N, C-alpha and C positions, 0 to 999 in steps of 0.2 A: 337975801341975802339967807346963804345953807346955815340951819343952829347949829350949833360949834356941838360938837361930841360930850356927854357927859361921864359917859364910859366905851370903855376898848377890849375887847376881849383880847388878850395878846396870845396865840398858841405858841408853848416853848419846844423846843429840842425833844424827843423821847430818846433820844441817846448820844450822840452825834452834838456835840454844840456847836458847828457850821452848818449844823441849820438853821439857823434862827437870820430869817430875814432883817436885811438892808431897814423896810418900815418899821420893824415888830422892834427892832432896837432904837431906832429917834422916834416913835413913837415912848418909849419908857422912860426914855429920855426926856420927855415934855414931858410927863404927865402929873401931878402932885402926891400922890399915890397911888400905892402896886398892892393888890387883895391876893394875894399869898395861899394858897391850900395847907402848904409848911415855911415859914418864914428861912427855916434855914436852908431849904431845897434851892429854895426864891434867890439866897443866900449868895450862894453858892453863884447862881450861872450870873446875875447883877459883877459881882467881883472878875469873874473872869470876864462878863464884858464895860466893868470897869463906869459902873453905873453907881453912884448911892443916891437912894430914894430911901421918905418913909416909908413902909408895909405896916400891913396889918393883916393879922391872920382871917381868913375868910374861909372858912369851910365848913365838911358834912352835917358839924354838933352843934358850931356856929351861929349859920347863915338866918335861919328863923329871927332868932333878940335882932340882932346886926343890919336888918333890913330897913324899920325905920330911919335910923343915925344915919345910915351910907348914904339915903337915898335925901336926907333930909340937905346932908353939906353937898349933893351936887346941885341938889336949888340953890345953895349960897353962892356955886361958881365952883369947889373944889374939881376938876375932873380926876376921873380916876382909870387904871390896869386893871383888871381879873385875867391871872395867872393860875395855872392847877401847876400839880407837880411837873406834869411834862404831858404836850401834843395841846387838843385845841380842850380853854377850858367850855363844859357844858357838858359835852362826851362822858358819859360816866363819871361825869365830874358837879362841884357843886358849878354853878353860873345862873341854871331857868328860872332857881326863886328872883334873884337879884336884876338879871335882863327885862323878867315882867313884870317888877315891882317899875324899873324906871319910868318902862313905856308906860303905863298906867299913872304915873306923872308926866308924858310928856315929855320925857329924857332921851334926850338922840343915843343909841348905843350902835356903834361898828364894829364885827366884830373881823379880825385879821384872818387870812388865810392863810394858813402854815399845815405841819406835822400831828397828822393825828392816824393811828398805830393802822386802823381799821385798811386803809387805804390801801398800802403796800402789800399788808395780806390775802386781799383781797387779789388782786394785780398777778402776786407772787402764787397764787393756788392755782391758776391756769384753767380755774369757774370759772361759767357764765357770769361777767360783769356788768353786761347791759341791764335789770336789773337787779336787783339782792332788796335783801333785810335786816337792818343793823338789830340785835337782840338783847345788844351790853351783856352783863351776867344775866346766865338764871338765875333766879328767888336761889340761898345757899341748902336751904329746908321745906317750910310747908312756900306750895304751889309751882316748885317744882315741876312735878311729874304729869300737872294740869298743864304747865304751856309748852312740856316737848310734846304733849298729845296734841294742844292747838298747832302744835308745828308740824305734827305728819302729813301735813296734807300738801304743805305750803310748797312751790317748785320754784318758786326763787332761790336765786346762791341766799346759805342765812349765814350772817358773824357772829360768835363771840367776845368776851372779852371772862380768860380763867384765870383764875389764879396758877402756882405751880403745883403746890400742894392739894388740887381738886382738879390737874388735868387727864389723869387715868380714869374717877370716876364719871367725869364727865363724858371723857372722851367712850365711858363703857355703856351708858344712861345711853349718847347718843346713838349707837351702834342698836340698842333694842327698840330702842323708840321709831328707827330710821332705815335700819336693816344694817350688817356688819358690813357689805359692799358697799355700804353708801359711801361714791369719792368723797372725800375730804384733805385737810390742808392746814395744821398746825407752823405756825408761827411764833419766834419768843425774840426774846433780845438786835430787834429791829434796832438799826441802824450802829448796833456795836458790837462791841470785836468778836464777841464769838454768836452773833448771830445765826442762826437757822430758822430756815424753815423744811420742813416734813410732809409728801405729797404720798397720799395714797388713799388706800382702803379706809373704815374705820379701823377695820381688827389688823391691818395692816401697820395704826399707828396706832394702837392699842401696844404690838408687839414693840413698835420700836423703840415707846417711851417708856414699858415695863422695864428694858435693862437698863435703866441711865437714869443718874438723878439730876433730876430738873427743875433749872433756874428760871429766874430773869419774868414780867412778863408777855401772856400770853393770848394768841391771837387762835380762832379754830373757827378754819371756814366749811359749812358743809353744802354739798350741793344739795339743787334743793327734789322735790322727785317729775319722775318725766313721767308725761303726758303722751301715750302713743295717738296713733292715730285714729280717732270718734275718744276719744281721754280719754281710751285704752288703758291702763300704767305699762309702761315697759318694765 
């Protein structure tokens, strides 16, 4: 008989609430407690789904301090679900530390399939998606230029998350590091009413977004460095 699951990672919609899966609803209905990045945001979703369950905050500022207590509760029989504000937990959100702690204590973890912003952004970009590298958020200050320099020779399509107020600065730094003519794509507000994906060169994207006020979560997709015959750069 398989070991019962102690922790479920449950992806939640990145915008459109209809993207929740039947299985995710069933799991949220059945667990003892829901660990939420922000209980206010999760409370809105649970109300929409007509689910009433105890919630506990689990975010980047308290995850180290709460690990031991959560593991002890699961060892005592509690079944938990971890959700982030949007998308799949542990993808640029809290979750990794808790999963690692569960596995170290032989507690079964199960991650449900579901929404994550970078997949539709990658597909919508039209850039090669057979091989890609997910970079998440670039360092805000220290180490940012070092990270970009390390990616200058990357041949795979690259995916970055960014906030609206840093979009133009990031596009400019990407153009400086990779060349203004590098193909790229910016997706924002995915699955929401004002969803937008803009494809072009980094230079064209800078011009487009410099002329408007940008809101919403941002995914930047950048083509990798092309190699010609014999490894000569094109």
